PDB file of N, H, CA, C and O in Angstrom:
ATOM      1  N   VAL A   1      23.460  36.555  22.456  1.00  0.00           N
ATOM      2  CA  VAL A   1      22.819  35.525  23.336  1.00  0.00           C
ATOM      3  C   VAL A   1      21.809  34.885  22.011  1.00  0.00           C
ATOM      4  O   VAL A   1      21.191  35.449  21.109  1.00  0.00           O
ATOM      5  N   PHE A   2      22.012  33.219  22.448  1.00  0.00           N
ATOM      6  H   PHE A   2      22.514  32.760  23.181  1.00  0.00           H
ATOM      7  CA  PHE A   2      21.369  32.950  21.435  1.00  0.00           C
ATOM      8  C   PHE A   2      19.990  31.746  22.543  1.00  0.00           C
ATOM      9  O   PHE A   2      20.450  30.939  23.352  1.00  0.00           O
ATOM     10  N   ASN A   3      18.490  31.872  22.348  1.00  0.00           N
ATOM     11  H   ASN A   3      18.117  32.527  21.691  1.00  0.00           H
ATOM     12  CA  ASN A   3      17.924  31.174  23.052  1.00  0.00           C
ATOM     13  C   ASN A   3      17.160  30.028  22.189  1.00  0.00           C
ATOM     14  O   ASN A   3      16.881  30.219  21.005  1.00  0.00           O
ATOM     15  N   ALA A   4      16.836  28.792  22.889  1.00  0.00           N
ATOM     16  H   ALA A   4      17.063  28.637  23.851  1.00  0.00           H
ATOM     17  CA  ALA A   4      16.072  27.968  22.038  1.00  0.00           C
ATOM     18  C   ALA A   4      15.610  26.909  22.961  1.00  0.00           C
ATOM     19  O   ALA A   4      16.183  26.516  23.978  1.00  0.00           O
ATOM     20  N   LYS A   5      14.066  26.351  22.270  1.00  0.00           N
ATOM     21  H   LYS A   5      13.600  26.669  21.444  1.00  0.00           H
ATOM     22  CA  LYS A   5      13.534  25.597  23.409  1.00  0.00           C
ATOM     23  C   LYS A   5      14.153  23.823  22.686  1.00  0.00           C
ATOM     24  O   LYS A   5      14.350  23.574  21.497  1.00  0.00           O
ATOM     25  N   THR A   6      14.264  23.205  23.451  1.00  0.00           N
ATOM     26  H   THR A   6      14.104  23.408  24.417  1.00  0.00           H
ATOM     27  CA  THR A   6      15.173  21.915  23.107  1.00  0.00           C
ATOM     28  C   THR A   6      13.568  20.604  23.401  1.00  0.00           C
ATOM     29  O   THR A   6      12.708  21.005  24.185  1.00  0.00           O
ATOM     30  N   TYR A   7      13.422  19.631  22.944  1.00  0.00           N
ATOM     31  H   TYR A   7      14.121  19.305  22.308  1.00  0.00           H
ATOM     32  CA  TYR A   7      12.303  19.023  22.900  1.00  0.00           C
ATOM     33  C   TYR A   7      13.199  17.187  22.619  1.00  0.00           C
ATOM     34  O   TYR A   7      13.867  16.675  21.721  1.00  0.00           O
ATOM     35  N   SER A   8      12.807  16.864  23.651  1.00  0.00           N
ATOM     36  H   SER A   8      12.265  17.280  24.380  1.00  0.00           H
ATOM     37  CA  SER A   8      13.027  15.266  24.154  1.00  0.00           C
ATOM     38  C   SER A   8      11.519  14.346  23.000  1.00  0.00           C
ATOM     39  O   SER A   8      10.319  14.237  23.252  1.00  0.00           O
ATOM     40  N   LEU A   9      12.183  13.951  22.004  1.00  0.00           N
ATOM     41  H   LEU A   9      13.158  14.039  21.800  1.00  0.00           H
ATOM     42  CA  LEU A   9      10.909  13.136  21.244  1.00  0.00           C
ATOM     43  C   LEU A   9      11.170  11.729  21.702  1.00  0.00           C
ATOM     44  O   LEU A   9      12.247  11.165  21.894  1.00  0.00           O
ATOM     45  N   PRO A  10       9.692  11.203  21.860  1.00  0.00           N
ATOM     46  CA  PRO A  10       9.531   9.957  22.455  1.00  0.00           C
ATOM     47  C   PRO A  10       9.855   9.152  20.860  1.00  0.00           C
ATOM     48  O   PRO A  10       9.794   9.735  19.778  1.00  0.00           O
ATOM     49  N   GLU A  11      10.198   7.717  21.054  1.00  0.00           N
ATOM     50  H   GLU A  11      10.247   7.242  21.933  1.00  0.00           H
ATOM     51  CA  GLU A  11      10.320   7.101  19.875  1.00  0.00           C
ATOM     52  C   GLU A  11       8.990   6.360  19.069  1.00  0.00           C
ATOM     53  O   GLU A  11       8.499   5.240  19.209  1.00  0.00           O
ATOM     54  N   GLU A  12       8.781   7.035  18.535  1.00  0.00           N
ATOM     55  H   GLU A  12       9.180   7.945  18.422  1.00  0.00           H
ATOM     56  CA  GLU A  12       7.538   7.071  17.531  1.00  0.00           C
ATOM     57  C   GLU A  12       7.248   5.468  17.123  1.00  0.00           C
ATOM     58  O   GLU A  12       6.056   5.239  16.918  1.00  0.00           O
ATOM     59  N   GLU A  13       8.101   4.393  16.982  1.00  0.00           N
ATOM     60  H   GLU A  13       9.069   4.580  17.149  1.00  0.00           H
ATOM     61  CA  GLU A  13       7.680   2.978  17.150  1.00  0.00           C
ATOM     62  C   GLU A  13       7.303   2.868  18.205  1.00  0.00           C
ATOM     63  O   GLU A  13       6.074   2.849  18.269  1.00  0.00           O
ATOM     64  N   LEU A  14       7.843   2.776  19.180  1.00  0.00           N
ATOM     65  H   LEU A  14       8.841   2.791  19.129  1.00  0.00           H
ATOM     66  CA  LEU A  14       7.784   1.924  20.245  1.00  0.00           C
ATOM     67  C   LEU A  14       6.164   2.537  21.014  1.00  0.00           C
ATOM     68  O   LEU A  14       5.262   1.944  21.605  1.00  0.00           O
ATOM     69  N   LEU A  15       6.399   4.077  20.620  1.00  0.00           N
ATOM     70  H   LEU A  15       7.132   4.558  20.139  1.00  0.00           H
ATOM     71  CA  LEU A  15       4.555   4.052  21.254  1.00  0.00           C
ATOM     72  C   LEU A  15       3.622   3.757  20.481  1.00  0.00           C
ATOM     73  O   LEU A  15       2.546   3.613  21.061  1.00  0.00           O
ATOM     74  N   ARG A  16       3.606   3.565  19.065  1.00  0.00           N
ATOM     75  H   ARG A  16       4.481   3.682  18.595  1.00  0.00           H
ATOM     76  CA  ARG A  16       2.670   2.647  18.413  1.00  0.00           C
ATOM     77  C   ARG A  16       2.626   1.753  18.506  1.00  0.00           C
ATOM     78  O   ARG A  16       1.734   1.403  17.733  1.00  0.00           O
ATOM     79  N   ASN A  17       3.162   0.597  19.172  1.00  0.00           N
ATOM     80  H   ASN A  17       3.886   0.881  19.800  1.00  0.00           H
ATOM     81  CA  ASN A  17       3.174  -0.778  19.532  1.00  0.00           C
ATOM     82  C   ASN A  17       2.357  -0.742  20.635  1.00  0.00           C
ATOM     83  O   ASN A  17       1.262  -1.265  20.840  1.00  0.00           O
ATOM     84  N   GLY A  18       3.380   0.278  21.625  1.00  0.00           N
ATOM     85  H   GLY A  18       4.270   0.704  21.458  1.00  0.00           H
ATOM     86  CA  GLY A  18       2.356   0.237  22.890  1.00  0.00           C
ATOM     87  C   GLY A  18       1.083   0.251  22.938  1.00  0.00           C
ATOM     88  O   GLY A  18       0.440  -0.397  23.763  1.00  0.00           O
ATOM     89  N   LEU A  19       0.477   1.151  21.869  1.00  0.00           N
ATOM     90  H   LEU A  19       1.000   1.677  21.199  1.00  0.00           H
ATOM     91  CA  LEU A  19      -1.077   1.551  21.746  1.00  0.00           C
ATOM     92  C   LEU A  19      -2.000   0.722  20.709  1.00  0.00           C
ATOM     93  O   LEU A  19      -3.223   0.686  20.572  1.00  0.00           O
ATOM     94  N   LEU A  20      -0.839   0.004  19.966  1.00  0.00           N
ATOM     95  H   LEU A  20       0.154   0.033  20.078  1.00  0.00           H
ATOM     96  CA  LEU A  20      -2.009  -1.393  19.242  1.00  0.00           C
ATOM     97  C   LEU A  20      -2.767  -2.147  20.608  1.00  0.00           C
ATOM     98  O   LEU A  20      -2.405  -2.522  21.723  1.00  0.00           O
ATOM     99  N   ASN A  21      -4.186  -2.125  19.717  1.00  0.00           N
ATOM    100  H   ASN A  21      -4.479  -1.821  18.811  1.00  0.00           H
ATOM    101  CA  ASN A  21      -5.049  -3.011  20.462  1.00  0.00           C
ATOM    102  C   ASN A  21      -5.531  -3.207  21.847  1.00  0.00           C
ATOM    103  O   ASN A  21      -6.092  -4.172  22.367  1.00  0.00           O
ATOM    104  N   ASN A  22      -5.046  -1.630  22.491  1.00  0.00           N
ATOM    105  H   ASN A  22      -4.590  -0.847  22.069  1.00  0.00           H
ATOM    106  CA  ASN A  22      -5.277  -0.997  23.505  1.00  0.00           C
ATOM    107  C   ASN A  22      -6.724  -0.146  23.908  1.00  0.00           C
ATOM    108  O   ASN A  22      -7.250   0.697  23.181  1.00  0.00           O
ATOM    109  N   SER A  23      -7.116  -0.493  24.962  1.00  0.00           N
ATOM    110  H   SER A  23      -6.689  -1.178  25.552  1.00  0.00           H
ATOM    111  CA  SER A  23      -8.362   0.653  24.695  1.00  0.00           C
ATOM    112  C   SER A  23      -7.846   2.392  24.930  1.00  0.00           C
ATOM    113  O   SER A  23      -6.728   2.891  25.056  1.00  0.00           O
ATOM    114  N   LYS A  24      -9.268   3.002  24.915  1.00  0.00           N
ATOM    115  H   LYS A  24     -10.176   2.597  24.812  1.00  0.00           H
ATOM    116  CA  LYS A  24      -8.630   4.738  24.604  1.00  0.00           C
ATOM    117  C   LYS A  24      -8.059   4.655  26.098  1.00  0.00           C
ATOM    118  O   LYS A  24      -6.931   5.105  26.298  1.00  0.00           O
ATOM    119  N   ILE A  25      -8.792   4.096  27.165  1.00  0.00           N
ATOM    120  H   ILE A  25      -9.709   3.731  27.003  1.00  0.00           H
ATOM    121  CA  ILE A  25      -8.018   5.119  28.618  1.00  0.00           C
ATOM    122  C   ILE A  25      -6.619   4.392  28.427  1.00  0.00           C
ATOM    123  O   ILE A  25      -5.568   4.992  28.205  1.00  0.00           O
ATOM    124  N   ASN A  26      -6.750   3.059  28.542  1.00  0.00           N
ATOM    125  H   ASN A  26      -7.604   2.571  28.723  1.00  0.00           H
ATOM    126  CA  ASN A  26      -5.505   2.816  28.756  1.00  0.00           C
ATOM    127  C   ASN A  26      -4.256   3.227  28.029  1.00  0.00           C
ATOM    128  O   ASN A  26      -3.227   2.700  28.452  1.00  0.00           O
ATOM    129  N   SER A  27      -4.124   4.133  26.933  1.00  0.00           N
ATOM    130  H   SER A  27      -4.960   4.561  26.589  1.00  0.00           H
ATOM    131  CA  SER A  27      -3.792   4.351  25.931  1.00  0.00           C
ATOM    132  C   SER A  27      -3.540   5.408  26.531  1.00  0.00           C
ATOM    133  O   SER A  27      -2.464   5.647  27.080  1.00  0.00           O
ATOM    134  N   ALA A  28      -4.613   6.235  26.485  1.00  0.00           N
ATOM    135  H   ALA A  28      -5.486   6.041  26.039  1.00  0.00           H
ATOM    136  CA  ALA A  28      -4.099   7.999  27.403  1.00  0.00           C
ATOM    137  C   ALA A  28      -3.573   7.981  28.821  1.00  0.00           C
ATOM    138  O   ALA A  28      -3.105   8.964  29.397  1.00  0.00           O
ATOM    139  N   SER A  29      -3.674   6.991  29.233  1.00  0.00           N
ATOM    140  H   SER A  29      -4.054   6.193  28.765  1.00  0.00           H
ATOM    141  CA  SER A  29      -2.794   6.956  30.708  1.00  0.00           C
ATOM    142  C   SER A  29      -1.279   6.516  30.346  1.00  0.00           C
ATOM    143  O   SER A  29      -0.377   6.705  31.161  1.00  0.00           O
ATOM    144  N   LEU A  30      -1.082   6.021  29.297  1.00  0.00           N
ATOM    145  H   LEU A  30      -1.815   5.867  28.634  1.00  0.00           H
ATOM    146  CA  LEU A  30       0.088   5.276  29.084  1.00  0.00           C
ATOM    147  C   LEU A  30       0.831   6.695  28.762  1.00  0.00           C
ATOM    148  O   LEU A  30       1.863   7.007  29.356  1.00  0.00           O
ATOM    149  N   LEU A  31       0.137   7.651  27.629  1.00  0.00           N
ATOM    150  H   LEU A  31      -0.701   7.398  27.146  1.00  0.00           H
ATOM    151  CA  LEU A  31       0.777   8.522  27.469  1.00  0.00           C
ATOM    152  C   LEU A  31       1.136   9.676  28.087  1.00  0.00           C
ATOM    153  O   LEU A  31       2.097  10.375  27.767  1.00  0.00           O
ATOM    154  N   GLU A  32       0.204   9.925  29.161  1.00  0.00           N
ATOM    155  H   GLU A  32      -0.577   9.357  29.421  1.00  0.00           H
ATOM    156  CA  GLU A  32      -0.140  11.312  29.626  1.00  0.00           C
ATOM    157  C   GLU A  32       1.047  11.068  30.753  1.00  0.00           C
ATOM    158  O   GLU A  32       1.508  12.070  31.300  1.00  0.00           O
ATOM    159  N   ASN A  33       1.567   9.722  31.123  1.00  0.00           N
ATOM    160  H   ASN A  33       1.193   8.909  30.678  1.00  0.00           H
ATOM    161  CA  ASN A  33       2.597   9.095  32.142  1.00  0.00           C
ATOM    162  C   ASN A  33       4.027   9.300  31.730  1.00  0.00           C
ATOM    163  O   ASN A  33       5.061   8.974  32.312  1.00  0.00           O
ATOM    164  N   MET A  34       3.843   9.907  30.604  1.00  0.00           N
ATOM    165  H   MET A  34       3.003  10.172  30.131  1.00  0.00           H
ATOM    166  CA  MET A  34       5.474  10.166  29.814  1.00  0.00           C
ATOM    167  C   MET A  34       5.693  11.555  30.025  1.00  0.00           C
ATOM    168  O   MET A  34       4.790  12.374  29.860  1.00  0.00           O
ATOM    169  N   ALA A  35       7.274  11.982  30.515  1.00  0.00           N
ATOM    170  H   ALA A  35       8.008  11.316  30.649  1.00  0.00           H
ATOM    171  CA  ALA A  35       7.288  12.990  30.694  1.00  0.00           C
ATOM    172  C   ALA A  35       7.543  14.133  29.764  1.00  0.00           C
ATOM    173  O   ALA A  35       7.508  15.355  29.902  1.00  0.00           O
ATOM    174  N   GLU A  36       7.849  13.217  28.633  1.00  0.00           N
ATOM    175  H   GLU A  36       7.878  12.224  28.520  1.00  0.00           H
ATOM    176  CA  GLU A  36       8.072  14.081  27.168  1.00  0.00           C
ATOM    177  C   GLU A  36       6.581  15.222  26.527  1.00  0.00           C
ATOM    178  O   GLU A  36       6.416  16.248  25.867  1.00  0.00           O
ATOM    179  N   ILE A  37       5.662  14.030  27.371  1.00  0.00           N
ATOM    180  H   ILE A  37       5.796  13.196  27.907  1.00  0.00           H
ATOM    181  CA  ILE A  37       4.112  14.684  26.598  1.00  0.00           C
ATOM    182  C   ILE A  37       2.993  15.561  27.349  1.00  0.00           C
ATOM    183  O   ILE A  37       2.235  15.225  28.259  1.00  0.00           O
ATOM    184  N   SER A  38       3.069  16.244  26.980  1.00  0.00           N
ATOM    185  H   SER A  38       3.685  16.517  26.242  1.00  0.00           H
ATOM    186  CA  SER A  38       2.300  16.906  28.182  1.00  0.00           C
ATOM    187  C   SER A  38       0.514  17.373  27.559  1.00  0.00           C
ATOM    188  O   SER A  38      -0.310  18.114  28.094  1.00  0.00           O
ATOM    189  N   LYS A  39       0.445  16.781  26.582  1.00  0.00           N
ATOM    190  H   LYS A  39       1.114  16.179  26.147  1.00  0.00           H
ATOM    191  CA  LYS A  39      -1.195  16.679  26.153  1.00  0.00           C
ATOM    192  C   LYS A  39      -1.297  15.241  25.438  1.00  0.00           C
ATOM    193  O   LYS A  39      -0.493  14.670  24.702  1.00  0.00           O
ATOM    194  N   VAL A  40      -2.828  14.774  26.004  1.00  0.00           N
ATOM    195  H   VAL A  40      -3.482  15.238  26.601  1.00  0.00           H
ATOM    196  CA  VAL A  40      -3.064  13.534  24.739  1.00  0.00           C
ATOM    197  C   VAL A  40      -4.240  13.903  24.434  1.00  0.00           C
ATOM    198  O   VAL A  40      -5.100  14.383  25.173  1.00  0.00           O
ATOM    199  N   GLU A  41      -4.298  13.577  22.848  1.00  0.00           N
ATOM    200  H   GLU A  41      -3.600  13.187  22.248  1.00  0.00           H
ATOM    201  CA  GLU A  41      -5.916  13.069  22.191  1.00  0.00           C
ATOM    202  C   GLU A  41      -6.005  12.311  21.829  1.00  0.00           C
ATOM    203  O   GLU A  41      -5.024  12.000  21.153  1.00  0.00           O
ATOM    204  N   ILE A  42      -6.586  11.781  21.845  1.00  0.00           N
ATOM    205  H   ILE A  42      -7.382  12.033  22.395  1.00  0.00           H
ATOM    206  CA  ILE A  42      -6.911  10.325  21.086  1.00  0.00           C
ATOM    207  C   ILE A  42      -8.142  10.091  20.363  1.00  0.00           C
ATOM    208  O   ILE A  42      -9.093   9.813  21.093  1.00  0.00           O
ATOM    209  N   ASP A  43      -8.474  10.145  18.608  1.00  0.00           N
ATOM    210  H   ASP A  43      -7.701  10.370  18.015  1.00  0.00           H
ATOM    211  CA  ASP A  43      -9.817   9.893  18.362  1.00  0.00           C
ATOM    212  C   ASP A  43      -9.243   8.406  17.583  1.00  0.00           C
ATOM    213  O   ASP A  43      -8.214   7.941  17.093  1.00  0.00           O
ATOM    214  N   ILE A  44     -10.733   8.024  17.859  1.00  0.00           N
ATOM    215  H   ILE A  44     -11.569   8.401  18.257  1.00  0.00           H
ATOM    216  CA  ILE A  44     -10.798   6.752  17.088  1.00  0.00           C
ATOM    217  C   ILE A  44     -12.115   6.663  16.319  1.00  0.00           C
ATOM    218  O   ILE A  44     -13.207   7.072  16.713  1.00  0.00           O
ATOM    219  N   PHE A  45     -11.777   5.929  14.901  1.00  0.00           N
ATOM    220  H   PHE A  45     -10.889   5.597  14.581  1.00  0.00           H
ATOM    221  CA  PHE A  45     -12.793   6.262  14.371  1.00  0.00           C
ATOM    222  C   PHE A  45     -13.170   4.275  13.785  1.00  0.00           C
ATOM    223  O   PHE A  45     -12.319   3.429  14.062  1.00  0.00           O
ATOM    224  N   PRO A  46     -14.090   3.981  13.249  1.00  0.00           N
ATOM    225  CA  PRO A  46     -15.490   4.856  13.568  1.00  0.00           C
ATOM    226  C   PRO A  46     -15.630   5.212  15.363  1.00  0.00           C
ATOM    227  O   PRO A  46     -15.126   4.308  16.030  1.00  0.00           O
ATOM    228  N   PHE A  47     -16.135   6.191  16.075  1.00  0.00           N
ATOM    229  H   PHE A  47     -16.544   6.926  15.534  1.00  0.00           H
ATOM    230  CA  PHE A  47     -16.474   6.718  17.209  1.00  0.00           C
ATOM    231  C   PHE A  47     -16.959   5.792  18.024  1.00  0.00           C
ATOM    232  O   PHE A  47     -16.810   6.043  19.220  1.00  0.00           O
ATOM    233  N   TRP A  48     -17.543   4.705  17.725  1.00  0.00           N
ATOM    234  H   TRP A  48     -17.664   4.501  16.753  1.00  0.00           H
ATOM    235  CA  TRP A  48     -18.120   3.602  18.694  1.00  0.00           C
ATOM    236  C   TRP A  48     -16.856   2.702  19.601  1.00  0.00           C
ATOM    237  O   TRP A  48     -16.814   2.299  20.763  1.00  0.00           O
ATOM    238  N   ARG A  49     -15.908   2.624  18.462  1.00  0.00           N
ATOM    239  H   ARG A  49     -15.943   2.951  17.518  1.00  0.00           H
ATOM    240  CA  ARG A  49     -15.094   1.922  18.757  1.00  0.00           C
ATOM    241  C   ARG A  49     -14.669   2.222  20.729  1.00  0.00           C
ATOM    242  O   ARG A  49     -14.729   3.249  21.404  1.00  0.00           O
ATOM    243  N   SER A  50     -14.351   1.105  21.007  1.00  0.00           N
ATOM    244  H   SER A  50     -14.302   0.270  20.459  1.00  0.00           H
ATOM    245  CA  SER A  50     -13.155   1.729  22.282  1.00  0.00           C
ATOM    246  C   SER A  50     -12.089   1.075  22.733  1.00  0.00           C
ATOM    247  O   SER A  50     -11.862   0.820  23.916  1.00  0.00           O
ATOM    248  N   THR A  51     -11.093   0.656  21.349  1.00  0.00           N
ATOM    249  H   THR A  51     -11.278   0.862  20.388  1.00  0.00           H
ATOM    250  CA  THR A  51      -9.935   0.073  21.264  1.00  0.00           C
ATOM    251  C   THR A  51      -9.159   0.600  20.132  1.00  0.00           C
ATOM    252  O   THR A  51      -9.852   0.791  19.133  1.00  0.00           O
ATOM    253  N   LEU A  52      -8.034   0.859  20.022  1.00  0.00           N
ATOM    254  H   LEU A  52      -7.471   0.703  20.833  1.00  0.00           H
ATOM    255  CA  LEU A  52      -7.028   1.229  19.361  1.00  0.00           C
ATOM    256  C   LEU A  52      -6.922  -0.011  17.996  1.00  0.00           C
ATOM    257  O   LEU A  52      -7.270  -1.191  18.042  1.00  0.00           O
ATOM    258  N   PRO A  53      -6.524   0.495  17.229  1.00  0.00           N
ATOM    259  CA  PRO A  53      -6.272  -0.573  15.475  1.00  0.00           C
ATOM    260  C   PRO A  53      -5.232  -1.488  16.140  1.00  0.00           C
ATOM    261  O   PRO A  53      -4.414  -1.147  16.994  1.00  0.00           O
ATOM    262  N   SER A  54      -5.437  -2.969  15.491  1.00  0.00           N
ATOM    263  H   SER A  54      -6.102  -3.246  14.797  1.00  0.00           H
ATOM    264  CA  SER A  54      -4.247  -3.826  15.890  1.00  0.00           C
ATOM    265  C   SER A  54      -3.458  -4.247  14.858  1.00  0.00           C
ATOM    266  O   SER A  54      -2.886  -5.319  14.660  1.00  0.00           O
ATOM    267  N   LYS A  55      -3.539  -2.882  14.016  1.00  0.00           N
ATOM    268  H   LYS A  55      -4.004  -2.011  14.177  1.00  0.00           H
ATOM    269  CA  LYS A  55      -2.919  -2.893  12.569  1.00  0.00           C
ATOM    270  C   LYS A  55      -1.519  -1.774  13.069  1.00  0.00           C
ATOM    271  O   LYS A  55      -1.822  -0.695  13.577  1.00  0.00           O
ATOM    272  N   LYS A  56      -0.174  -2.100  12.895  1.00  0.00           N
ATOM    273  H   LYS A  56       0.073  -2.977  12.482  1.00  0.00           H
ATOM    274  CA  LYS A  56       0.419  -0.349  13.090  1.00  0.00           C
ATOM    275  C   LYS A  56       0.311   0.443  12.358  1.00  0.00           C
ATOM    276  O   LYS A  56       0.430   1.617  12.711  1.00  0.00           O
ATOM    277  N   GLU A  57      -0.102  -0.084  10.361  1.00  0.00           N
ATOM    278  H   GLU A  57      -0.199  -1.037  10.074  1.00  0.00           H
ATOM    279  CA  GLU A  57      -0.339   1.055   9.300  1.00  0.00           C
ATOM    280  C   GLU A  57      -1.814   1.940  10.093  1.00  0.00           C
ATOM    281  O   GLU A  57      -2.020   3.013   9.526  1.00  0.00           O
ATOM    282  N   SER A  58      -2.754   1.662  11.198  1.00  0.00           N
ATOM    283  H   SER A  58      -2.587   0.791  11.659  1.00  0.00           H
ATOM    284  CA  SER A  58      -3.567   2.412  11.284  1.00  0.00           C
ATOM    285  C   SER A  58      -3.688   3.338  12.516  1.00  0.00           C
ATOM    286  O   SER A  58      -4.583   4.152  12.740  1.00  0.00           O
ATOM    287  N   VAL A  59      -2.701   3.075  13.203  1.00  0.00           N
ATOM    288  H   VAL A  59      -1.974   2.413  13.021  1.00  0.00           H
ATOM    289  CA  VAL A  59      -2.552   4.285  14.065  1.00  0.00           C
ATOM    290  C   VAL A  59      -1.552   4.966  13.723  1.00  0.00           C
ATOM    291  O   VAL A  59      -0.392   4.631  13.482  1.00  0.00           O
ATOM    292  N   GLU A  60      -2.251   6.301  13.711  1.00  0.00           N
ATOM    293  H   GLU A  60      -3.193   6.573  13.907  1.00  0.00           H
ATOM    294  CA  GLU A  60      -1.036   7.510  13.153  1.00  0.00           C
ATOM    295  C   GLU A  60      -0.670   8.617  14.317  1.00  0.00           C
ATOM    296  O   GLU A  60      -1.526   9.331  14.839  1.00  0.00           O
ATOM    297  N   ILE A  61       0.214   8.640  14.525  1.00  0.00           N
ATOM    298  H   ILE A  61       0.910   8.060  14.102  1.00  0.00           H
ATOM    299  CA  ILE A  61       1.113   9.908  15.565  1.00  0.00           C
ATOM    300  C   ILE A  61       0.941  10.865  14.816  1.00  0.00           C
ATOM    301  O   ILE A  61       0.899  10.789  13.588  1.00  0.00           O
ATOM    302  N   LYS A  62       0.781  12.227  15.716  1.00  0.00           N
ATOM    303  H   LYS A  62       0.815  12.288  16.713  1.00  0.00           H
ATOM    304  CA  LYS A  62       0.569  13.202  15.385  1.00  0.00           C
ATOM    305  C   LYS A  62       1.868  14.588  16.658  1.00  0.00           C
ATOM    306  O   LYS A  62       1.307  15.152  17.598  1.00  0.00           O
ATOM    307  N   LEU A  63       2.617  14.720  16.536  1.00  0.00           N
ATOM    308  H   LEU A  63       3.073  14.262  15.772  1.00  0.00           H
ATOM    309  CA  LEU A  63       3.225  15.391  17.249  1.00  0.00           C
ATOM    310  C   LEU A  63       3.011  17.188  16.746  1.00  0.00           C
ATOM    311  O   LEU A  63       3.080  17.771  15.664  1.00  0.00           O
ATOM    312  N   LYS A  64       2.647  17.744  18.578  1.00  0.00           N
ATOM    313  H   LYS A  64       2.592  17.271  19.457  1.00  0.00           H
ATOM    314  CA  LYS A  64       2.684  19.293  17.981  1.00  0.00           C
ATOM    315  C   LYS A  64       3.451  20.078  18.893  1.00  0.00           C
ATOM    316  O   LYS A  64       3.281  20.211  20.105  1.00  0.00           O
ATOM    317  N   PHE A  65       4.198  20.510  18.254  1.00  0.00           N
ATOM    318  H   PHE A  65       4.336  20.401  17.270  1.00  0.00           H
ATOM    319  CA  PHE A  65       5.456  21.840  19.437  1.00  0.00           C
ATOM    320  C   PHE A  65       4.919  22.981  19.221  1.00  0.00           C
ATOM    321  O   PHE A  65       4.432  23.547  18.242  1.00  0.00           O
ATOM    322  N   ASP A  66       5.171  23.342  20.820  1.00  0.00           N
ATOM    323  H   ASP A  66       5.566  22.882  21.616  1.00  0.00           H
ATOM    324  CA  ASP A  66       4.914  25.160  20.695  1.00  0.00           C
ATOM    325  C   ASP A  66       5.492  26.206  19.888  1.00  0.00           C
ATOM    326  O   ASP A  66       5.115  27.370  20.024  1.00  0.00           O
TER     327      ASP A  66
END
């Protein structure tokens, strides 16, 4: 008997493009509404900013698995 967990990964480039220059609240909502994602944490630096950066290379996406 063999058991394994399988994961459906969201397309990272599409995620990144959807988050660019978007507010933290809208970005979290977008991610939480995706079936593949169970938990969302968004950290923006510096902390007083309310929107994500507008440059792709400034947005980092980390995926964690059980």
